[in-house]
All heavy atoms as an XYZ file, in Angstrom:
751
protein
N       0.795     -1.204      0.000
C       0.000      0.000      0.000
C       0.841      1.274      0.000
O       0.420      2.272     -0.525
C      -0.937      0.010      1.213
C      -2.114     -0.888      1.040
S      -2.992     -0.315     -0.411
C      -4.289     -1.433     -0.487
N       2.023      1.229      0.613
C       2.871      2.414      0.658
C       3.306      2.798     -0.753
O       3.238      3.966     -1.133
C       4.096      2.185      1.568
C       5.069      3.339      1.454
C       3.656      1.996      3.014
N       3.725      1.816     -1.553
C       4.160      2.109     -2.922
C       3.005      2.679     -3.737
O       3.192      3.634     -4.497
C       4.723      0.857     -3.591
C       5.217      1.033     -5.023
C       6.268      2.136     -5.120
C       5.770     -0.272     -5.561
N       1.827      2.132     -3.574
C       0.671      2.646     -4.298
C       0.407      4.103     -3.934
O       0.143      4.940     -4.810
C      -0.561      1.786     -3.998
N       0.519      4.436     -2.657
C       0.315      5.820     -2.222
C       1.391      6.736     -2.791
O       1.115      7.872     -3.181
C       0.307      5.890     -0.695
N       2.629      6.246     -2.859
C       3.710      7.052     -3.434
C       3.468      7.301     -4.924
O       3.676      8.415     -5.419
C       5.055      6.356     -3.216
C       5.484      6.337     -1.775
C       6.711      5.473     -1.541
O       6.999      4.539     -2.296
N       7.431      5.769     -0.478
N       3.030      6.282     -5.627
C       2.721      6.449     -7.048
C       1.578      7.437     -7.244
O       1.608      8.272     -8.158
C       2.380      5.097     -7.676
C       3.552      4.127     -7.805
C       3.062      2.735     -8.169
C       4.565      4.629     -8.819
N       0.569      7.363     -6.390
C      -0.546      8.318     -6.460
C      -0.049      9.740     -6.243
O      -0.480     10.673     -6.929
C      -1.622      7.975     -5.427
C      -2.360      6.685     -5.741
O      -2.279      6.202     -6.885
O      -3.017      6.155     -4.822
N       0.861      9.917     -5.308
C       1.405     11.253     -5.027
C       2.197     11.773     -6.219
O       2.064     12.943     -6.600
C       2.296     11.198     -3.779
C       2.946     12.505     -3.438
C       1.925     13.538     -2.975
N       2.618     14.760     -2.640
C       2.254     15.958     -3.044
N       1.176     16.104     -3.769
N       2.944     17.018     -2.705
N       3.009     10.921     -6.826
C       3.755     11.332     -8.010
C       2.814     11.742     -9.136
O       3.026     12.757     -9.803
C       4.668     10.193     -8.497
C       5.882      9.898     -7.644
C       6.602      8.662     -8.185
C       6.814     11.087     -7.587
N       1.780     10.972     -9.309
C       0.804     11.296    -10.359
C       0.153     12.654    -10.090
O      -0.120     13.407    -11.011
C      -0.249     10.196    -10.431
C      -1.029     10.199    -11.705
C      -1.807      8.911    -11.892
O      -2.072      8.182    -10.933
N      -2.176      8.626    -13.115
N      -0.041     12.973     -8.825
C      -0.679     14.229     -8.458
C       0.175     15.463     -8.684
O      -0.346     16.566     -8.825
N       1.504     15.309     -8.734
C       2.353     16.492     -8.925
C       2.636     16.794    -10.390
O       3.125     17.873    -10.717
C       3.684     16.402     -8.143
C       3.432     16.233     -6.660
C       4.580     15.310     -8.680
N       2.338     15.847    -11.269
C       2.539     16.101    -12.693
C       1.623     17.244    -13.110
O       0.428     17.245    -12.843
C       2.271     14.838    -13.527
C       3.341     13.790    -13.226
C       2.237     15.166    -15.026
C       3.119     12.459    -13.900
N       2.203     18.234    -13.724
C       1.435     19.386    -14.176
C       1.495     20.588    -13.252
O       1.053     21.675    -13.622
N       2.056     20.427    -12.045
C       2.207     21.577    -11.162
C       3.251     22.534    -11.732
O       4.260     22.104    -12.290
C       2.635     21.129     -9.757
C       1.632     20.316     -8.949
C       2.250     19.900     -7.620
C       0.358     21.110     -8.717
N       3.013     23.816    -11.576
C       3.931     24.823    -12.119
C       5.315     24.765    -11.489
O       6.306     25.114    -12.129
C       3.365     26.233    -11.906
C       2.130     26.495    -12.753
O       1.934     25.774    -13.754
O       1.370     27.412    -12.414
N       5.399     24.344    -10.251
C       6.672     24.378     -9.523
C       7.438     23.062     -9.563
O       8.489     22.943     -8.935
C       6.437     24.759     -8.056
O       5.524     23.808     -7.485
C       5.860     26.162     -7.940
N       6.928     22.070    -10.291
C       7.550     20.746    -10.311
C       7.723     20.286    -11.756
O       6.805     20.386    -12.561
C       6.676     19.709     -9.564
C       7.269     18.316     -9.666
C       6.487     20.106     -8.118
N       8.914     19.792    -12.054
C       9.144     19.117    -13.325
C       9.464     17.669    -12.995
O      10.529     17.371    -12.444
C      10.295     19.747    -14.095
C      10.532     19.062    -15.426
C      11.675     19.652    -16.215
O      12.718     19.979    -15.624
O      11.522     19.782    -17.434
N       8.530     16.787    -13.267
C       8.701     15.375    -12.949
C       8.884     14.596    -14.241
O       7.988     14.528    -15.071
C       7.491     14.827    -12.184
C       7.532     13.331    -11.889
C       8.693     12.998    -10.959
C       6.229     12.853    -11.304
N      10.069     14.055    -14.399
C      10.355     13.182    -15.526
C      10.598     11.786    -15.003
O      11.195     11.598    -13.945
N      10.134     10.804    -15.745
C      10.316      9.408    -15.355
C      11.098      8.719    -16.457
O      10.739      8.803    -17.635
C       8.960      8.711    -15.144
C       8.208      9.398    -14.006
C       9.160      7.223    -14.879
C       6.816      8.870    -13.796
N      12.164      8.056    -16.077
C      12.941      7.286    -17.032
C      12.361      5.874    -17.040
O      12.502      5.139    -16.057
C      14.440      7.264    -16.654
C      15.222      6.426    -17.650
C      14.992      8.682    -16.579
N      11.686      5.500    -18.125
C      11.100      4.148    -18.181
C      12.190      3.076    -18.117
O      13.344      3.310    -18.508
C      10.413      4.124    -19.559
C      10.195      5.559    -19.909
C      11.363      6.293    -19.306
N      11.819      1.907    -17.612
C      12.794      0.824    -17.457
C      13.415      0.406    -18.785
O      14.558     -0.044    -18.815
C      12.130     -0.386    -16.792
C      11.730     -0.189    -15.329
C      10.972     -1.405    -14.812
C      12.948      0.085    -14.474
N      12.694      0.578    -19.888
C      13.227      0.160    -21.184
C      13.882      1.301    -21.968
O      14.242      1.147    -23.124
C      12.129     -0.486    -22.028
C      10.970      0.453    -22.307
O      10.908      1.556    -21.723
O      10.108      0.082    -23.125
N      14.092      2.441    -21.324
C      14.696      3.595    -22.000
C      16.188      3.381    -22.223
O      16.873      2.791    -21.393
C      14.480      4.863    -21.175
N      16.662      3.881    -23.353
C      18.095      3.866    -23.623
C      18.736      5.019    -22.849
O      18.245      6.140    -22.879
C      18.347      4.034    -25.116
N      19.797      4.724    -22.116
C      20.477      5.736    -21.305
C      21.900      5.954    -21.797
O      22.597      5.001    -22.120
C      20.530      5.302    -19.840
C      19.196      5.135    -19.129
C      19.429      4.509    -17.757
C      18.505      6.463    -18.992
N      22.328      7.222    -21.828
C      23.708      7.533    -22.180
C      24.639      7.292    -20.997
O      25.819      7.031    -21.167
C      23.817      8.983    -22.633
C      23.095      9.249    -23.927
C      23.215     10.698    -24.328
C      22.443     10.955    -25.603
N      22.540     12.343    -26.027
N      24.099      7.434    -19.780
C      24.856      7.174    -18.560
C      23.947      6.404    -17.609
O      22.730      6.543    -17.659
C      25.333      8.480    -17.868
C      24.144      9.343    -17.463
C      26.294      9.245    -18.739
C      24.509     10.515    -16.594
N      24.532      5.578    -16.735
C      23.682      4.862    -15.781
C      23.186      5.811    -14.698
O      23.898      6.743    -14.308
C      24.617      3.804    -15.188
C      25.981      4.373    -15.371
C      25.932      5.214    -16.620
N      21.964      5.598    -14.235
C      21.495      6.437    -13.127
C      22.319      6.129    -11.886
O      22.731      4.997    -11.661
C      20.034      6.026    -12.952
C      19.917      4.698    -13.599
C      20.993      4.605    -14.640
N      22.591      7.153    -11.120
C      23.414      6.977     -9.922
C      22.668      7.458     -8.704
O      21.534      7.067     -8.462
N      23.280      8.331     -7.979
C      22.706      8.861     -6.754
C      21.583      9.852     -7.056
O      21.592     10.528     -8.082
C      23.798      9.574     -5.948
C      25.012      8.728     -5.585
C      26.103      9.609     -5.028
C      24.621      7.650     -4.602
N      20.649      9.946     -6.119
C      19.595     10.938     -6.253
C      20.139     12.331     -5.982
O      20.999     12.516     -5.121
N      19.654     13.306     -6.745
C      20.083     14.683     -6.512
C      18.998     15.656     -6.939
O      18.126     15.332     -7.729
C      21.404     14.997     -7.232
C      21.328     14.912     -8.740
C      21.009     16.021     -9.501
C      21.592     13.720     -9.389
C      20.946     15.951    -10.887
C      21.533     13.630    -10.770
C      21.209     14.751    -11.518
N      19.066     16.845     -6.365
C      18.144     17.933     -6.656
C      18.964     19.158     -7.006
O      19.957     19.457     -6.329
C      17.275     18.252     -5.432
C      16.340     17.159     -5.089
C      15.020     17.074     -5.402
C      16.640     15.966     -4.344
N      14.491     15.902     -4.914
C      15.468     15.204     -4.266
C      17.803     15.458     -3.765
C      15.420     13.978     -3.618
C      17.753     14.234     -3.124
C      16.563     13.510     -3.050
N      18.552     19.871     -8.028
C      19.239     21.101     -8.425
C      18.318     22.263     -8.092
O      17.157     22.280     -8.504
C      19.564     21.099     -9.934
C      20.465     19.916    -10.280
C      20.207     22.423    -10.354
C      20.662     19.705    -11.763
N      18.833     23.225     -7.353
C      18.061     24.398     -6.952
C      18.600     25.639     -7.662
O      19.736     26.061     -7.423
C      18.135     24.608     -5.436
C      17.475     23.489     -4.660
C      18.230     22.442     -4.141
C      16.104     23.481     -4.464
C      17.628     21.409     -3.436
C      15.492     22.455     -3.760
C      16.256     21.427     -3.254
O      15.659     20.408     -2.564
N      17.786     26.211     -8.523
C      18.098     27.492     -9.173
C      19.468     27.522     -9.836
O      20.098     28.572     -9.906
C      18.007     28.649     -8.161
C      16.618     28.790     -7.586
O      15.652     28.532     -8.309
O      16.514     29.156     -6.410
N      19.947     26.412    -10.321
C      21.254     26.334    -10.982
C      22.399     26.871    -10.128
O      23.456     27.238    -10.638
C      21.236     27.073    -12.329
C      20.270     26.435    -13.324
O      19.914     25.268    -13.132
O      19.893     27.116    -14.279
N      22.173     26.940     -8.807
C      23.210     27.460     -7.912
C      23.611     26.480     -6.825
O      24.643     26.641     -6.194
C      22.749     28.765     -7.252
C      22.577     29.905     -8.228
C      22.102     31.120     -7.517
N      20.810     30.790     -6.920
C      20.079     31.635     -6.214
N      20.510     32.844     -5.988
N      18.923     31.282     -5.724
N      22.764     25.485     -6.600
C      23.047     24.541     -5.521
C      22.508     23.169     -5.895
O      21.454     23.052     -6.521
C      22.391     25.001     -4.227
C      22.736     24.139     -3.038
C      22.146     24.707     -1.768
O      20.954     24.984     -1.702
N      22.980     24.889     -0.770
N      23.255     22.145     -5.500
C      22.854     20.761     -5.716
C      22.851     20.056     -4.368
O      23.779     20.227     -3.574
C      23.831     20.040     -6.671
C      23.465     18.573     -6.820
C      23.865     20.715     -8.024
N      21.809     19.284     -4.111
C      21.761     18.432     -2.928
C      21.850     16.994     -3.430
O      21.053     16.575     -4.271
C      20.465     18.652     -2.118
C      20.417     17.699     -0.924
C      20.354     20.099     -1.669
N      22.842     16.267     -2.928
C      23.101     14.895     -3.361
C      22.921     13.971     -2.171
O      23.439     14.233     -1.088
C      24.545     14.755     -3.905
C      24.810     13.328     -4.362
C      24.804     15.745     -5.021
N      22.191     12.874     -2.383
C      22.038     11.867     -1.336
C      22.981     10.717     -1.619
O      22.948     10.128     -2.692
C      20.601     11.351     -1.297
C      19.632     12.328     -0.700
C      18.264     11.713     -0.465
O      18.033     10.542     -0.842
O      17.421     12.419      0.097
N      23.840     10.420     -0.644
C      24.719      9.260     -0.752
C      24.235      8.219      0.258
O      23.235      8.426      0.952
C      26.186      9.644     -0.453
O      26.309      9.945      0.942
C      26.634     10.823     -1.295
N      24.974      7.128      0.378
C      24.591      6.091      1.330
C      24.661      6.573      2.769
O      23.951      6.082      3.631
C      25.503      4.868      1.169
C      25.236      4.127     -0.098
C      26.008      4.141     -1.225
C      24.129      3.294     -0.396
N      25.452      3.372     -2.201
C      24.282      2.827     -1.712
C      23.008      2.888      0.308
C      23.374      1.973     -2.327
C      22.103      2.045     -0.303
C      22.281      1.603     -1.603
N      25.502      7.534      3.034
C      25.715      7.913      4.428
C      25.545      9.404      4.720
O      25.700      9.819      5.863
C      27.127      7.492      4.858
C      28.207      8.296      4.221
N      28.551      8.159      2.899
C      29.000      9.273      4.711
C      29.523      9.008      2.615
N      29.809      9.690      3.689
N      25.237     10.194      3.709
C      25.158     11.633      3.964
C      24.316     12.339      2.913
O      24.080     11.812      1.825
C      26.561     12.241      3.972
N      23.893     13.523      3.252
C      23.256     14.428      2.311
C      24.245     15.573      2.103
O      24.642     16.233      3.062
C      21.938     14.946      2.888
C      21.193     15.868      1.960
C      19.880     16.313      2.551
O      18.887     15.579      2.383
O      19.854     17.375      3.191
N      24.670     15.767      0.869
C      25.680     16.772      0.564
C      25.043     17.984     -0.091
O      24.269     17.841     -1.039
C      26.740     16.188     -0.373
C      27.390     14.887      0.073
C      28.291     14.340     -1.022
C      28.154     15.098      1.363
N      25.368     19.167      0.394
C      24.895     20.423     -0.179
C      26.077     21.044     -0.898
O      27.052     21.456     -0.260
C      24.369     21.341      0.916
C      23.110     20.829      1.530
C      22.968     19.696      2.284
C      21.815     21.396      1.416
N      21.660     19.533      2.655
C      20.922     20.574      2.134
C      21.318     22.523      0.790
C      19.566     20.841      2.228
C      19.955     22.793      0.893
C      19.101     21.953      1.601
N      26.026     21.091     -2.218
C      27.137     21.555     -3.032
C      26.743     22.842     -3.750
O      25.687     22.916     -4.369
C      27.515     20.486     -4.073
C      27.736     19.067     -3.526
C      27.898     18.083     -4.665
C      28.943     19.051     -2.605
N      27.618     23.839     -3.666
C      27.313     25.092     -4.351
C      28.485     25.625     -5.168
O      28.428     26.739     -5.681
C      26.817     26.158     -3.373
C      27.818     26.480     -2.283
O      28.946     25.942     -2.307
O      27.471     27.277     -1.393
N      29.522     24.799     -5.319
C      30.631     25.264     -6.161
C      30.242     25.089     -7.636
O      29.482     24.194     -8.004
C      31.935     24.532     -5.824
C      31.852     23.054     -6.109
O      31.264     22.329     -5.275
O      32.345     22.625     -7.163
N      30.747     25.968     -8.451
C      30.360     26.037     -9.862
C      30.593     24.709    -10.587
O      29.740     24.272    -11.367
C      31.118     27.191    -10.563
C      30.861     27.208    -12.047
C      30.740     28.529     -9.944
N      31.706     24.058    -10.344
C      32.015     22.808    -11.040
C      31.033     21.689    -10.676
O      30.591     20.940    -11.545
C      33.444     22.357    -10.738
C      34.489     23.255    -11.382
O      34.155     23.958    -12.366
O      35.638     23.258    -10.902
N      30.694     21.568     -9.403
C      29.747     20.527     -8.978
C      28.361     20.769     -9.573
O      27.704     19.838    -10.044
C      29.648     20.474     -7.454
O      30.841     19.995     -6.899
N      27.924     22.006     -9.540
C      26.614     22.331    -10.108
C      26.629     22.045    -11.610
O      25.692     21.429    -12.141
C      26.226     23.792     -9.810
C      24.961     24.179    -10.559
C      26.051     23.999     -8.304
N      27.683     22.444    -12.304
C      27.777     22.206    -13.747
C      27.769     20.713    -14.071
O      27.105     20.278    -15.025
C      29.034     22.869    -14.307
N      28.470     19.915    -13.282
C      28.488     18.463    -13.493
C      27.090     17.887    -13.348
O      26.638     17.093    -14.189
C      29.448     17.781    -12.495
O      30.765     18.240    -12.752
C      29.386     16.266    -12.613
N      26.380     18.264    -12.303
C      25.039     17.730    -12.083
C      24.047     18.236    -13.119
O      23.116     17.514    -13.485
C      24.583     18.018    -10.652
C      25.250     17.127     -9.657
N      26.481     17.413     -9.138
C      24.876     15.939     -9.136
C      26.839     16.440     -8.323
N      25.876     15.531     -8.303
N      24.233     19.434    -13.624
C      23.379     19.918    -14.717
C      23.591     19.079    -15.974
O      22.627     18.736    -16.675
C      23.662     21.396    -15.006
C      23.044     22.383    -14.017
C      23.613     23.786    -14.245
C      21.526     22.393    -14.139
N      24.842     18.702    -16.259
C      25.112     17.837    -17.416
C      24.477     16.458    -17.225
O      23.887     15.899    -18.149
C      26.610     17.705    -17.652
C      27.242     18.922    -18.294
C      28.658     18.660    -18.789
N      29.555     18.154    -17.767
C      30.236     18.925    -16.907
N      30.114     20.232    -16.954
N      31.038     18.377    -16.005
N      24.595     15.904    -16.027
C      23.985     14.603    -15.736
C      22.470     14.698    -15.905
O      21.840     13.837    -16.534
C      24.355     14.118    -14.318
C      23.520     12.917    -13.916
C      25.838     13.807    -14.234
N      21.863     15.741    -15.348
C      20.422     15.930    -15.451
C      19.995     16.006    -16.916
O      19.032     15.355    -17.329
C      19.982     17.185    -14.705
C      18.579     17.609    -15.024
C      18.201     18.750    -15.644
C      17.376     16.885    -14.759
N      16.831     18.788    -15.784
C      16.307     17.647    -15.248
C      17.105     15.659    -14.164
C      14.981     17.233    -15.160
C      15.770     15.251    -14.072
C      14.742     16.029    -14.562
N      20.710     16.775    -17.717
C      20.339     16.911    -19.132
C      20.434     15.577    -19.863
O      19.594     15.254    -20.702
C      21.208     17.972    -19.804
C      20.847     19.370    -19.359
C      21.776     20.421    -19.940
C      21.419     21.789    -19.365
N      22.362     22.826    -19.770
N      21.433     14.787    -19.532
C      21.579     13.480    -20.152
C      20.439     12.545    -19.748
O      19.839     11.883    -20.597
C      22.916     12.864    -19.764
O      23.059     11.597    -20.353
N      20.128     12.492    -18.457
C      19.028     11.636    -17.994
C      17.679     12.146    -18.503
O      16.796     11.362    -18.868
C      19.022     11.555    -16.469
C      20.200     10.803    -15.857
C      20.186     10.948    -14.344
C      20.183      9.344    -16.260
N      17.525     13.473    -18.559
C      16.276     14.076    -19.020
C      15.967     13.678    -20.457
O      14.813     13.498    -20.832
C      16.362     15.598    -18.904
C      15.052     16.297    -19.151
C      15.218     17.814    -19.044
N      13.960     18.494    -18.947
C      13.091     18.622    -19.939
N      13.347     18.099    -21.111
N      11.952     19.254    -19.750
N      17.003     13.502    -21.261
C      16.803     13.116    -22.654
C      16.142     11.744    -22.778
O      15.493     11.453    -23.784
C      18.141     13.133    -23.392
N      16.274     10.901    -21.765
C      15.673      9.564    -21.774
C      14.347      9.508    -21.022
O      13.688      8.470    -21.009
C      16.641      8.556    -21.154
O      17.836      8.505    -21.885
N      13.980     10.583    -20.372
C      12.775     10.601    -19.535
C      11.533     10.954    -20.349
O      11.610     11.504    -21.447
C      12.946     11.614    -18.399
N      10.392     10.617    -19.765
C       9.102     11.020    -20.322
C       8.433     11.962    -19.328
O       8.674     11.889    -18.120
C       8.199      9.810    -20.636
C       8.799      8.966    -21.750
C       7.961      8.947    -19.399
N       7.603     12.846    -19.841
C       6.965     13.879    -19.037
C       5.479     13.927    -19.357
O       5.030     13.349    -20.342
C       7.603     15.248    -19.337
C       9.056     15.313    -18.979
C      10.029     14.864    -19.852
C       9.445     15.797    -17.745
C      11.367     14.909    -19.521
C      10.781     15.844    -17.399
C      11.741     15.396    -18.291
N       4.734     14.637    -18.521
C       3.317     14.877    -18.788
C       2.508     13.600    -18.923
O       2.606     12.692    -18.092
N       1.722     13.527    -20.013
C       0.833     12.375    -20.220
C       1.609     11.073    -20.333
O       1.148     10.026    -19.860
C      -0.014     12.598    -21.474
N       2.801     11.115    -20.940
C       3.613      9.891    -21.042
C       4.066      9.426    -19.662
O       4.074      8.230    -19.371
C       4.823     10.123    -21.943
C       4.431     10.317    -23.404
O       3.378      9.780    -23.814
O       5.171     11.008    -24.119
N       4.429     10.358    -18.798
C       4.807     10.009    -17.420
C       3.598      9.445    -16.674
O       3.735      8.486    -15.907
C       5.379     11.226    -16.698
N       2.441     10.033    -16.899
C       1.209      9.517    -16.276
C       1.002      8.053    -16.655
O       0.663      7.223    -15.814
C      -0.003     10.341    -16.732
C      -0.030     11.748    -16.228
C      -0.693     11.870    -14.864
O      -0.982     10.887    -14.202
N      -0.915     13.102    -14.451
N       1.214      7.726    -17.932
C       1.019      6.343    -18.387
C       1.995      5.386    -17.711
O       1.636      4.264    -17.349
C       1.139      6.267    -19.907
C      -0.102      6.801    -20.631
C      -0.056      6.511    -22.118
N       0.749      7.471    -22.852
C       0.345      8.685    -23.198
N      -0.863      9.105    -22.868
N       1.136      9.488    -23.875
N       3.243      5.817    -17.520
C       4.221      4.965    -16.828
C       3.759      4.708    -15.394
O       3.827      3.577    -14.897
C       5.628      5.611    -16.853
C       6.591      4.850    -15.950
C       6.171      5.668    -18.274
N       3.269      5.731    -14.737
C       2.805      5.585    -13.357
C       1.593      4.668    -13.297
O       1.492      3.806    -12.412
C       2.495      6.966    -12.733
C       3.808      7.756    -12.569
C       1.786      6.808    -11.391
C       3.597      9.204    -12.179
N       0.672      4.833    -14.228
C      -0.521      3.968    -14.260
C      -0.116      2.503    -14.438
O      -0.640      1.612    -13.752
C      -1.507      4.423    -15.362
C      -2.578      3.380    -15.624
C      -2.129      5.761    -14.999
N       0.837      2.246    -15.327
C       1.304      0.850    -15.518
C       1.929      0.321    -14.233
O       1.696     -0.821    -13.831
C       2.293      0.778    -16.667
C       1.649      0.815    -18.039
C       2.593      0.381    -19.146
N       3.846      1.114    -19.181
C       4.063      2.215    -19.886
N       3.089      2.747    -20.613
N       5.242      2.810    -19.860
N       2.737      1.137    -13.566
C       3.356      0.709    -12.309
C       2.292      0.461    -11.246
O       2.377     -0.504    -10.478
C       4.357      1.760    -11.827
N       1.300      1.317    -11.204
C       0.211      1.179    -10.206
C      -0.534     -0.128    -10.432
O      -0.866     -0.832     -9.486
C      -0.720      2.390    -10.324
C      -1.826      2.456     -9.299
C      -1.244      2.866     -7.956
N      -2.237      3.399     -7.070
C      -3.044      2.660     -6.304
N      -2.965      1.359     -6.335
N      -3.898      3.233     -5.490
N      -0.808     -0.452    -11.686
C      -1.496     -1.718    -12.007
C      -0.652     -2.919    -11.596
O      -1.174     -3.915    -11.101
C      -1.822     -1.785    -13.489
C      -2.954     -0.878    -13.890
C      -3.329     -1.067    -15.338
N      -4.302     -0.066    -15.723
C      -4.299      0.585    -16.880
N      -3.391      0.314    -17.787
N      -5.222      1.472    -17.147
N       0.661     -2.821    -11.806
C       1.552     -3.919    -11.423
C       1.564     -4.111     -9.901
O       1.632     -5.245     -9.426
C       2.973     -3.644    -11.935
N       1.475     -3.023     -9.151
C       1.438     -3.099     -7.691
C       0.146     -3.772     -7.231
O       0.146     -4.550     -6.280
C       1.579     -1.691     -7.075
C       1.252     -1.706     -5.590
C       2.966     -1.149     -7.305
N      -0.929     -3.488     -7.911
C      -2.239     -4.029     -7.525
C      -2.387     -5.494     -7.882
O      -3.209     -6.198     -7.303
C      -3.350     -3.216     -8.182
C      -3.456     -1.806     -7.671
C      -4.410     -0.934     -8.478
O      -4.856     -1.372     -9.566
O      -4.712      0.172     -8.023
N      -1.596     -5.956     -8.852
C      -1.742     -7.349     -9.333
C      -1.231     -8.350     -8.336
O      -0.533     -8.140     -7.426
C      -1.007     -7.521    -10.653
């Protein structure tokens, strides 16, 4: 039930003005493997989650590196209605 609720929440944020949610489908071709989770704030700061820490990075090189990674992963992601369809398929798989 927790996963289903998380999927419902993700579906609910698609289309919000303040959120860009892209989903990389499992069968998508990737230029780089997905790694650690990260968030980019205003192109000035990156928050990276590692196994043991949350890192707040604001040096130009780190931000630039994560922007390049984001652009590469974004090229393989789906957005909007396509992202909704991926979530719906995942939700159905959870219910099965």
